[in-house]
C-alpha angles and dihedrals in degrees: 000000000000130000123254117190090340098307124097117254096239092058088052091050088050090049091049091047092046095050088053090051095048090047090054094048092052096046088051100051114351126237142236087238114074114234125167102221091200095056112012119179124212090247088058093047093049092049091047092053094044088054093052093050119106130185110234100181138331107318095358130092140143141205108252114231095232133349092217109033103027106012093160099043127100116184119204095223091051090048093047090055094040090051093056095043091048094045104043104021104031099033091228096142097159093055090042092053092054092050089048088054088052092051094049088062093067131058107252102157090107089065090059090229099148 
């Protein structure tokens, strides 16, 4: 895809989708990390994702779906988006690597992610 303001278009699309996802999760059940759903900043989104991250075992972790409603659930689609946002927009490579290790344990080719 093309470049927009120095960032590839697919990263911007992932960001927009993730902002929508985060907004819906917060509206549904709230969060310990404050995030203004009407004008979220990248810093707020990065903090929110880091707060939802949980280490599962050495080198593997995931972003939980919701700390209140589903505190022990990690969805593949959420983690796929979170991995890209944390890696490419937040600069959280160590966390993103653990999420990628989580994703590599499951068959995701039917989603057409890669």
